[in-house]
C-alpha positions in Angstrom: 0.0 0.0 0.0 2.9 2.4 0.8 4.2 1.9 -2.7 0.8 2.7 -4.2 0.6 5.8 -2.1 4.0 7.0 -3.2 3.1 6.2 -6.9 -0.1 8.2 -6.6 1.8 11.1 -5.0 4.3 11.1 -7.8 1.7 11.1 -10.5 -0.2 13.9 -9.0 2.8 16.1 -8.5 2.3 17.2 -12.1 -1.0 18.7 -11.2 -0.8 22.4 -10.2 -2.2 22.5 -6.7 -2.3 25.5 -4.3 0.3 25.4 -1.6 -2.3 25.0 1.2 -3.7 21.9 -0.5 -0.2 20.3 -0.8 0.0 20.5 2.9 -3.3 18.6 3.2 -2.1 15.9 0.9 1.1 15.5 2.9 -0.8 15.2 6.1 -3.2 12.6 4.6 -0.3 10.5 3.3 1.6 10.6 6.6 -1.5 9.9 8.6 -2.3 6.9 6.3 1.1 5.4 6.7 1.2 5.9 10.4 -2.2 4.4 11.0 -1.5 1.4 8.8 1.3 0.4 11.1 -1.3 0.3 13.9 -3.5 -2.0 11.8 -6.0 0.5 10.3 -5.5 -0.3 6.6 -8.7 1.6 5.6 -7.1 4.9 6.6 -4.2 4.3 4.2 -6.8 3.9 1.4 -8.4 7.1 2.5 -5.1 8.9 2.2 -4.7 7.6 -1.3 -8.2 8.8 -2.1 -7.2 12.2 -0.7 -4.5 12.6 -3.3 -7.0 12.0 -6.1 -9.5 14.2 -4.3 -7.2 17.1 -4.0 -6.0 16.7 -7.6 -9.5 16.8 -8.8 -10.4 19.7 -6.6 -8.1 22.0 -8.5 -10.0 21.4 -11.8 -12.5 24.1 -11.0 -13.4 26.5 -8.2 -17.0 25.4 -8.8 -16.4 21.8 -8.0 -17.3 20.5 -4.6 -15.8 17.2 -3.5 -16.7 14.7 -0.8 -15.6 11.3 0.6 -18.8 10.8 2.5 -19.6 7.1 3.0 -22.9 5.8 1.6 -24.5 2.8 3.4 -22.4 -0.3 3.5 -23.1 -2.5 0.5 -23.1 -6.1 1.6 -20.3 -7.4 3.9 -17.5 -7.0 1.4 -18.0 -3.9 -0.9 -18.7 -0.3 -0.1 -19.8 2.5 -2.4 -18.6 6.1 -1.8 -19.3 9.4 -3.4 -15.7 10.1 -4.4 -16.0 13.5 -6.1 -18.9 15.9 -6.8 -18.7 18.6 -9.5 -21.2 21.4 -8.8 -22.1 24.5 -10.8 -24.9 26.9 -9.9 -24.7 30.0 -12.1 -27.8 31.8 -13.3 -29.5 29.5 -15.8 -26.7 26.9 -15.7 -26.8 24.1 -13.1 -24.6 21.0 -12.9 -24.4 18.3 -10.2 -22.2 15.4 -11.1 -21.6 12.8 -8.4 -18.8 10.4 -9.1 -18.9 7.0 -7.3 -16.1 4.9 -6.1 -16.1 1.2 -5.1 -14.0 0.2 -2.1 -13.1 -3.0 -0.2 -13.0 -5.2 -3.3 -10.4 -7.9 -2.9 -9.7 -7.6 -6.6 -7.7 -4.3 -6.4 -7.2 -4.2 -10.2 -11.0 -4.4 -10.8 -11.7 -1.7 -8.2 -9.0 0.6 -9.7 -10.3 0.0 -13.2 -13.9 0.8 -12.2 -12.9 3.9 -10.2 -10.6 5.3 -12.9 -13.5 4.9 -15.4 -16.0 6.6 -13.1 -13.6 9.5 -12.5 -12.7 9.9 -16.2 -16.4 9.8 -17.2 -17.3 12.3 -14.5 -14.5 14.7 -15.5 -15.4 14.4 -19.2 -19.1 15.1 -18.4 -18.1 18.2 -16.4 -15.7 19.5 -19.1 -18.4 19.0 -21.7 -20.9 21.0 -19.6 -18.4 23.8 -19.1 -17.7 24.0 -22.8 -21.4 24.0 -23.7 -22.0 26.7 -21.1 -19.3 28.9 -22.5 -20.6 28.4 -26.1 -24.1 29.4 -25.0 -22.9 32.4 -23.1 -20.9 33.5 -26.2 -24.1 33.2 -28.3 -26.2 35.3 -25.9 -27.1 32.8 -23.2 -29.6 30.0 -22.6 -30.6 27.2 -20.3 -28.3 24.2 -19.5 -28.4 21.5 -16.9 -26.8 18.2 -16.1 -27.6 15.9 -13.2 -25.5 12.7 -12.7 -25.3 10.3 -9.9 -25.7 6.6 -9.0 -27.8 4.1 -7.1 -27.2 0.6 -5.8 -29.7 -1.5 -7.7 -28.7 -4.9 -6.2 -27.0 -5.7 -3.0 -26.8 -9.3 -1.8 -24.2 -11.9 -0.8 -23.3 -12.6 -4.4 -23.9 -9.5 -6.5 -23.5 -5.7 -6.4 -25.2 -3.8 -9.3 -24.5 -0.1 -9.6 -26.7 2.1 -11.8 -25.2 5.4 -13.0 -27.5 8.0 -14.5 -27.0 11.2 -16.5 -29.8 13.6 -17.1 -29.1 16.4 -19.6 -31.4 19.3 -19.8 -31.4 21.6 -22.9 -35.0 22.7 -23.4 -36.2 19.1 -22.9 -34.3 16.4 -21.0 -32.6 13.1 -21.9 -31.7 10.4 -19.5 -29.1 7.6 -19.9 -28.3 4.8 -17.6 -25.2 2.6 -17.3 -24.9 -0.5 -15.1 -22.0 -2.4 -13.6 -22.8 -5.8 -12.0 -20.0 -7.2 -9.9 -19.7 -10.8 -8.6 -18.5 -10.1 -5.1 -17.6 -13.7 -4.3 -15.5 -14.3 -7.4 -14.4 -10.6 -7.7 -15.3 -10.2 -11.4 -17.3 -7.7 -13.5 -20.1 -9.4 -15.4 -21.1 -8.7 -19.0 -24.2 -9.8 -20.8 -22.5 -12.2 -23.3 -20.6 -14.1 -20.6 -23.9 -15.1 -19.0 -25.0 -17.1 -22.0 -23.7 -20.1 -24.0 -24.0 -18.3 -27.4 -25.5 -15.3 -29.1 -29.0 -16.8 -29.3 -29.9 -14.8 -26.2 -30.1 -11.6 -28.3 -33.1 -13.0 -30.3 -34.7 -14.8 -27.4 -34.7 -11.7 -25.1 -35.7 -9.3 -27.9 -38.8 -11.3 -28.8 -39.8 -11.5 -25.1 -39.4 -7.7 -24.7 -41.6 -7.1 -27.7 -44.3 -9.3 -26.2 -44.0 -7.4 -22.9 -44.3 -4.1 -24.7 -47.5 -5.1 -26.5 -49.0 -6.6 -23.4 -48.3 -3.5 -21.4 -49.8 -1.3 -24.1 -53.0 -3.4 -24.2 -53.3 -3.2 -20.4 -52.5 0.5 -20.1 -53.4 3.1 -22.8 -50.9 5.5 -21.3 -48.0 3.3 -22.2 -46.5 3.5 -25.6 -43.6 1.6 -27.1 -42.2 1.8 -30.6 -42.9 -1.8 -31.5 -44.6 -3.5 -34.4 -48.1 -4.9 -34.3 -49.1 -2.7 -31.4 -51.6 -0.5 -33.1 -49.4 2.6 -33.5 -51.0 5.2 -35.7 -47.7 6.3 -37.3 -45.9 2.9 -37.2 -44.5 3.5 -40.7 -42.9 6.7 -39.6 -41.4 5.4 -36.4 -38.1 3.6 -36.0 -39.4 0.4 -34.3 -37.6 -1.6 -31.8 -36.2 -4.8 -33.4 -33.5 -6.2 -31.2 -31.3 -5.5 -28.2 -27.5 -5.3 -28.8 -25.1 -7.9 -27.5 -23.9 -5.5 -24.8 -27.3 -4.1 -23.9 -27.6 -2.3 -20.6 -28.6 -4.8 -17.9 -28.4 -5.7 -14.3 -29.4 -8.7 -12.1 -31.9 -7.8 -9.4 -32.1 -9.1 -5.8 -34.5 -11.8 -6.9 -31.9 -13.2 -9.3 -33.8 -12.0 -12.4 -32.2 -10.5 -15.5 -33.3 -6.9 -16.1 -32.8 -5.2 -19.5 -32.8 -1.4 -19.5 -33.4 1.2 -22.2 -32.5 4.9 -22.1 -35.1 7.6 -22.4 -36.2 7.9 -26.0 -34.5 4.6 -27.0 -37.7 2.5 -27.4 -40.5 4.8 -26.2 -41.6 8.4 -26.1 -39.7 10.7 -23.7 -42.5 10.8 -21.1 -41.9 7.0 -20.5 -38.4 7.8 -19.2 -35.9 5.0 -18.7 -37.8 1.7 -19.1 -36.9 -1.8 -17.8 -38.0 -5.3 -18.6 -37.6 -8.2 -16.3 -36.9 -11.3 -18.4 -38.6 -14.5 -17.2 -35.9 -17.0 -16.3 -37.7 -19.9 -17.8 -37.3 -18.5 -21.4 -33.5 -18.2 -21.0 -32.6 -21.0 -18.6 -31.5 -23.4 -21.4 -29.1 -20.9 -22.9 -27.6 -19.7 -19.6 -24.0 -20.8 -18.8 -25.2 -21.6 -15.3 -27.8 -20.7 -12.8 -25.3 -19.1 -10.4 -26.5 -15.6 -11.0 -29.9 -15.9 -12.7 -32.5 -18.3 -11.3 
C-alpha cells in the first residue's frame, strides 16, 4: 500500500495544486502510513483517495468534493461518493456525483472501475463547461446536467450499480449505465458471458416485444415503438427490433435479469428509462449456469 501511495503522490505532482492543498495531501499520506502500522488499513486507502480528491479539486473552483460514505453494500464492498462537481450559475446548473467502489479484494478491478468513473465524470463536467461557454458567447440560454448513481442490487453474491446522466437543454434526456459485480469471485459481469452463445439476443428481444405489446394493451398511457401494437404512425417510427449484444442490464435481488433502455430509446420521452424483467424460464436453457440468474 505504501508503494501505491508513493506512486499516486508522484503522478499527481504534475497537477498544479495550491500550496495549502499540498499540505493537506502530505498530512493525509503521513496519517495513512502511520495508522496502517497500527492495523487500520482503511485509513491508508483514504489517504490515497485524498491525493485524487485534491488533484480533482483543482480542476475548477465550482467543484465541490466529498468522501462521505454511503450505506455499506453487503459485507464486502462499499460505495462512496468520491467526487462531486457542482455548478450553480444563473441558468446553468450541474451536479455530477462520481462514485467509487472500495473494499473489493480484486484491487485491479476496483481501480479499473474507479478510474473509469472518475474519467467519465470529468469528461461530463468538461463538456458541460464547454457548452455553457458556447451558450454564453451566443447570448445565453438554459443548460443543466444531473448525474449520480444508485445501488440496484445488494446481496451476498452481487452488487449492481446504476449510474444515470440527465441532460437538460430545453427538454431532457436520460441515460443509464450499469456495472454488475460478482462479489464472491471478484469479477465484472457482462451480458455475453452469462450465455452459451449469441442466441440470447433474439430470445430476449422477442420477449421484450411481447411485454411491450401486453403493457400497451393493459394501459393506454404506455407507448412503445414496437410493431403490431396499433401505433398510428408505425410506418414513420423507428421500431424496436433487437437488443444489442452489450445491452444495458443488471441482475436484481431476486436473481432476475433486467434489461434497461434509455429515455427515447424504445419509447416516447414521457416514458423515461424503461426496464423489462426477463422470465428466467425462457432463457434457462441458454444460460451458462444458474449461479446468477435463477
